[in-house]
C-alpha positions as CSV (number, residue, x, y, z in Angstrom):
1,M,5.0,-18.8,-8.0
2,K,2.3,-16.9,-6.1
3,K,4.9,-14.6,-4.5
4,I,6.3,-13.8,-8.0
5,K,2.8,-12.9,-9.2
6,V,2.2,-10.7,-6.2
7,F,5.7,-9.0,-6.7
8,L,5.0,-8.4,-10.4
9,I,1.6,-6.9,-9.7
10,T,3.0,-4.7,-6.9
11,A,6.0,-3.7,-9.0
12,F,3.7,-2.6,-11.8
13,M,1.6,-0.6,-9.3
14,G,4.7,1.1,-8.1
15,L,5.8,2.0,-11.6
16,M,2.4,3.5,-12.3
17,L,2.7,5.7,-9.3
18,L,6.1,7.0,-10.3
19,G,5.0,8.5,-13.6
20,C,4.2,12.2,-13.8
21,G,0.5,12.9,-13.2
22,S,-0.2,9.2,-12.3
23,G,-1.6,10.0,-8.9
24,Q,1.1,9.0,-6.5
25,N,-0.3,11.7,-4.1
26,K,-2.5,8.0,-5.8
27,A,-4.1,-16.4,4.9
28,S,-6.6,-15.6,7.6
29,D,-9.4,-13.1,7.5
30,A,-9.6,-13.1,11.3
31,D,-7.3,-10.1,11.9
32,S,-9.5,-7.2,13.1
33,G,-6.8,-4.5,12.4
34,T,-8.1,-2.7,15.5
35,A,-4.6,-1.7,16.7
36,V,-3.8,-0.2,13.2
37,G,-5.2,3.1,11.9
38,A,-7.5,3.0,8.9
39,E,-4.8,4.5,6.7
40,S,-2.1,2.2,8.0
41,V,-0.4,-1.2,7.4
42,K,1.0,-3.5,10.0
43,T,4.0,-5.7,9.4
44,G,5.4,-7.6,12.4
45,N,5.0,-5.2,15.3
46,L,5.5,-2.1,13.2
47,V,2.6,0.1,12.1
48,I,3.3,2.2,9.1
49,S,0.9,5.0,8.2
50,L,0.5,7.2,5.2
51,N,2.2,10.6,5.7
52,D,4.6,9.1,8.3
53,D,8.1,10.4,8.3
54,M,10.1,7.7,6.5
55,E,13.2,8.2,8.6
56,D,11.6,6.5,11.6
57,I,10.4,3.6,9.4
58,K,13.9,3.1,7.8
59,E,15.3,2.8,11.3
60,E,12.8,0.1,12.2
61,L,12.9,-1.9,8.9
62,G,16.6,-1.6,8.2
63,E,18.2,-2.0,4.8
64,P,15.7,-2.4,1.9
65,V,15.9,-5.4,-0.5
66,N,15.6,-2.8,-3.3
67,Y,15.7,1.0,-3.5
68,T,15.0,3.4,-6.4
69,E,14.4,7.1,-6.8
70,N,12.9,9.3,-9.5
71,K,12.5,13.1,-9.9
72,S,9.2,14.0,-8.4
73,C,6.6,15.5,-10.7
74,L,4.7,17.1,-7.8
75,Y,7.4,18.1,-5.4
76,D,10.9,19.6,-5.3
77,G,13.1,16.6,-4.9
78,Y,12.8,12.8,-5.5
79,D,10.1,10.3,-5.0
80,K,11.7,7.2,-3.5
81,T,10.7,3.5,-3.4
82,Y,11.9,1.2,-0.7
83,T,11.2,-2.5,-1.1
84,Y,11.3,-4.7,2.0
85,T,10.3,-8.4,2.4
86,D,6.7,-7.7,3.3
87,V,6.0,-4.2,2.1
88,E,7.0,-1.7,-0.6
89,I,6.9,2.0,0.5
90,I,6.9,5.0,-1.8
91,T,7.7,8.4,-0.4
92,Y,7.5,12.1,-1.5
93,P,9.8,14.9,-0.5
94,M,8.6,17.8,1.6
95,N,10.6,20.4,3.6
96,G,13.8,18.4,3.6
97,K,12.1,15.2,4.7
98,E,10.4,12.3,3.0
99,Y,6.9,11.2,3.8
100,I,5.0,8.0,2.9
101,S,2.6,8.3,0.0
102,S,1.9,4.7,-0.8
103,I,2.3,1.3,0.9
104,N,2.1,-1.9,-1.1
105,I,1.6,-5.1,0.8
106,L,3.7,-7.9,-0.7
107,T,3.1,-10.9,1.5
108,D,0.4,-12.3,3.8
109,D,2.6,-11.3,6.8
110,A,1.4,-7.7,6.5
111,V,-2.1,-6.5,7.1
112,S,-4.2,-3.4,6.2
113,G,-5.7,-1.2,8.8
114,S,-9.0,-2.9,8.2
115,G,-7.5,-6.4,8.8
116,I,-7.4,-7.4,5.1
117,R,-4.3,-9.3,3.9
118,I,-3.2,-11.2,0.8
119,G,-5.3,-14.3,0.8
120,S,-8.4,-12.6,2.2
121,S,-11.6,-13.3,0.2
122,A,-13.2,-10.7,-1.9
123,E,-16.3,-11.2,0.2
124,T,-14.4,-10.1,3.3
125,V,-13.3,-6.9,1.6
126,A,-16.9,-6.2,0.6
127,E,-18.0,-6.9,4.2
128,K,-15.4,-4.6,5.8
129,Y,-16.0,-1.6,3.4
130,G,-19.5,-2.2,2.2
131,E,-20.2,-2.8,-1.5
132,E,-21.8,0.6,-1.8
133,N,-18.4,2.2,-0.9
134,L,-16.3,0.2,-3.3
135,A,-15.5,0.6,-7.0
136,M,-15.6,-3.1,-8.0
137,S,-14.7,-5.3,-10.9
138,D,-13.7,-8.9,-11.2
139,T,-10.0,-8.0,-10.7
140,Y,-10.0,-5.2,-8.2
141,Y,-11.9,-3.4,-5.4
142,I,-11.1,0.3,-4.7
143,Y,-12.1,2.2,-1.6
144,E,-11.3,5.9,-1.3
145,T,-12.2,8.3,1.5
146,D,-10.9,11.4,3.4
147,G,-7.6,11.8,1.6
148,Y,-6.5,8.1,1.3
149,G,-7.5,4.9,-0.5
150,Y,-7.0,1.2,-0.8
151,S,-6.8,-0.9,-3.9
152,F,-7.4,-4.6,-3.5
153,Y,-6.3,-6.6,-6.6
154,L,-8.1,-9.9,-6.9
155,E,-7.2,-13.2,-8.4
156,D,-9.9,-15.9,-8.4
157,G,-11.9,-14.1,-5.8
158,T,-9.0,-13.8,-3.4
159,V,-6.9,-10.7,-2.6
160,A,-3.5,-11.0,-4.5
161,A,-2.1,-7.5,-3.8
162,I,-3.0,-4.5,-1.7
163,E,-2.0,-0.9,-2.0
164,A,-2.7,1.9,0.5
165,Y,-2.2,5.4,-1.0
166,L,-2.7,9.1,-0.5
167,L,-5.2,10.8,-2.8
168,T,-4.2,13.8,-4.9
169,E,-6.2,16.8,-5.9
């Protein structure tokens, strides 16, 4: 049931990102995330970063569980969504390639660049980022800086979904 809730939350976030003008270019707490860049997600041994060329990631992750594409509102071409077991990746087209604009963490087998994963406590998120750097409510914490951001969706004081995304102007 928990995985279904996480999937639904993440699917909703992905749909929000696909709309025109919506801002697409918007376990254990012990992981330090030190081998992962701040604007990255780690799943297995693979580190996926915002603005990475998706071609390399597709080779590593193989066939997605689900795939969709929609005409991009910001770029010439199509925004694409690749859903894998642990992550959902949304891309944007640029110069004949597709680059990563958003990474949604779907299971506790993937971890954010700061070491936060599904199941981490809200207190751990606040400790990692500092309360003064977070937009906070009972249901989410948002951290944005230097062209990227993280949204941590909370359920009963625990992280239930995570999204890393590029900021748009």
